C-alpha positions in Angstrom: 86.4 85.8 109.2 85.2 89.0 107.6 84.8 89.1 103.8 86.0 92.2 102.1 85.5 93.1 98.4 88.4 95.0 96.9 87.8 97.0 93.7 90.9 98.0 92.3 92.6 98.0 88.9 96.3 98.6 90.0 97.8 95.0 90.1 100.7 95.8 92.3 98.4 97.5 94.8 95.9 94.8 94.9 98.5 92.2 95.4 99.9 94.1 98.3 96.5 94.6 99.9 95.5 91.1 99.5 98.7 90.0 101.3 98.4 92.4 104.1 94.7 92.0 104.8 95.0 88.2 104.6 97.6 88.4 107.2 95.3 90.5 109.4 92.7 87.7 109.2 90.3 89.1 106.4 89.1 87.2 103.5 89.8 89.2 100.3 87.9 89.0 97.0 89.7 91.1 94.5 88.1 92.6 91.2 89.1 95.2 88.8 86.1 96.6 87.0 82.8 98.1 87.7 81.2 95.2 85.6 82.7 92.5 87.8 81.6 94.6 90.8 77.9 94.4 89.8 78.2 90.7 89.6 80.1 89.9 92.8 77.8 92.4 94.8 75.0 89.8 94.5 76.9 88.0 97.2 77.3 89.2 100.8 80.3 91.1 102.0 81.2 92.6 105.4 83.1 95.7 103.9 83.9 97.2 100.4 87.1 98.8 99.4 86.5 100.7 96.2 88.9 102.5 94.0 87.4 105.5 92.3 88.9 105.9 88.7 88.4 102.4 87.0 88.6 101.5 83.3 84.7 101.1 82.8 83.4 103.5 85.4 83.7 104.9 89.0 83.7 103.6 92.4 81.4 106.4 93.4 78.8 104.8 91.1 79.3 101.5 92.6 78.7 102.9 96.1 75.7 104.9 95.1 74.2 101.7 93.6 74.7 99.7 96.7 73.1 102.3 98.9 70.1 102.6 96.6 69.6 98.9 97.1 69.3 99.5 100.8 72.7 97.7 101.7 74.4 99.6 104.6 77.7 97.5 104.2 80.6 99.6 105.3 82.4 101.3 102.3 85.9 102.8 102.2 87.1 104.7 99.2 90.9 104.3 98.1 91.8 107.1 95.7 94.4 109.5 94.7 91.8 112.3 94.4 91.9 114.4 97.6 90.2 117.5 96.4 87.2 118.7 98.4 84.6 117.9 95.7 85.8 114.3 95.5 85.4 113.9 99.2 82.0 115.5 99.2 80.8 113.3 96.4 82.1 110.1 98.1 80.4 111.0 101.5 77.2 112.1 99.8 77.1 108.9 97.9 77.2 106.9 100.9 80.9 106.3 101.7 82.0 105.6 105.4 85.6 106.6 105.0 87.9 108.2 102.4 91.6 107.1 102.3 94.0 108.9 99.8 96.8 107.2 98.0 99.6 106.7 99.0 98.6 105.2 102.4 100.1 103.0 105.0 98.8 99.6 105.2 98.7 99.7 109.0 96.5 102.8 108.8 94.0 101.1 106.5 93.9 98.0 108.5 93.0 100.2 111.5 90.3 102.0 109.9 88.9 98.7 108.4 88.8 97.2 111.9 87.0 100.2 113.3 84.3 100.2 110.7 83.7 96.4 111.1 83.6 96.9 114.9 81.2 99.7 114.5 79.0 97.8 112.1 78.8 94.8 114.6 77.9 97.2 117.6 75.2 98.8 115.5 73.5 95.4 115.1 73.3 94.9 118.7 72.2 98.2 119.9 68.4 98.8 120.4 68.3 102.1 122.2 67.5 105.6 121.0 69.2 109.0 121.4 67.1 112.1 121.5 68.0 115.8 121.4 65.1 118.3 121.0 63.1 117.2 118.0 65.9 114.9 116.7 65.6 111.1 117.4 68.4 108.7 116.7 67.3 105.0 116.4 70.7 103.3 117.1 69.2 99.8 116.1 68.0 100.9 112.6 70.8 103.6 112.2 68.0 106.0 111.3 67.6 109.7 112.3 64.3 111.7 112.4 64.1 115.5 112.8 60.5 116.9 113.2 59.0 113.6 112.3 60.9 113.4 109.1 63.7 111.0 108.4 67.1 112.5 107.7 69.1 111.2 104.8 72.6 110.9 106.3 75.8 109.2 105.0 77.5 106.8 107.2 80.2 109.1 108.3 77.5 111.9 109.1 75.4 109.5 111.2 78.4 108.4 113.3 79.5 112.1 113.7 75.9 113.0 114.8 75.7 110.1 117.4 79.1 111.2 118.8 78.0 114.9 119.2 74.6 114.1 120.7 76.0 111.6 123.2 78.4 114.4 124.4 75.6 117.2 124.2 76.8 120.4 125.9 80.5 119.3 125.9 83.1 120.9 123.8 84.5 118.2 121.5 88.0 119.0 120.2 88.8 118.3 116.6 91.5 115.7 117.8 88.9 114.0 120.0 86.4 113.7 117.1 89.0 112.0 114.9 90.1 109.8 117.7 86.5 108.5 118.2 85.5 108.4 114.6 88.7 106.6 113.4 89.8 104.8 116.5 93.2 106.4 116.4 95.0 109.7 116.8 93.5 111.1 113.6 96.9 111.8 112.0 96.1 109.9 109.0 92.9 111.9 108.3 93.0 114.9 106.1 91.8 117.9 108.3 89.7 119.1 105.4 87.8 115.9 105.5 86.4 116.7 109.0 85.5 120.1 108.0 83.5 118.7 105.1 81.7 116.3 107.5 80.8 119.2 109.8 79.5 121.4 107.0 77.5 118.8 105.4 76.0 117.7 108.8 74.9 121.4 109.4 73.1 121.5 106.0 70.9 118.7 107.2 70.4 119.5 110.9 70.2 123.3 111.0 67.4 125.4 109.6 70.1 128.1 108.6 73.4 126.3 108.2 75.1 129.8 108.2 73.8 130.6 111.6 73.9 127.3 113.4 72.3 126.7 116.8 72.8 123.1 117.2 76.2 122.3 115.9 78.2 125.2 117.3 81.9 126.1 116.4 83.9 126.9 119.5 86.7 128.7 118.0 90.2 127.5 119.0 88.8 124.3 120.5 86.4 122.4 118.3 82.6 121.8 118.2 79.6 121.6 120.8 76.2 120.0 120.3 73.3 122.1 121.8 69.9 120.7 122.4 67.3 122.9 120.7 63.7 122.7 122.0 60.8 124.4 120.2 
């Protein structure tokens, strides 16, 4: 049974999530403050659900602290803030997914399941992907470019793996959403994928304004090109 830590100060939402997730077979530990989170995170959890606006701080700060410690536990933000800057901060801080309120419990359960499944698969994979001077170690979830490690968020890492695995193939936005979220993508704000693409370009392209690796195919989606020196 996977253990999930829920950081949420809305009592009614917490009770609903505890009931729904328990019925789905998860063990839920609920807390309502950043102070409690710092104590409980001394324990091991399989996934974190973090609200953003809390009485004594922010879920963003909790996420950043977890990542600085080297812990790669999957993290999903639950928040009413759906503006681009909030999405960017969540992703840059190390979040794997960003769910805006109000949301459907079925949607959330599907995305939790997808992240837990990928986390389990990542532990089992030992191979590497290569494209030009970019190397992806699937076992360690690390990416090198020109011999230097790229600092990628979990979402950026999964997107890069998907594109490199399908090198030279045009990936439609719908297909990317299906692959990254194990669904039809209808629950994902289209703006969120645009943020993923732009932030990834900033890390893998010499000139993000003139991409040569992550190419936009207008009217269709995106294509990854291998670039050799």
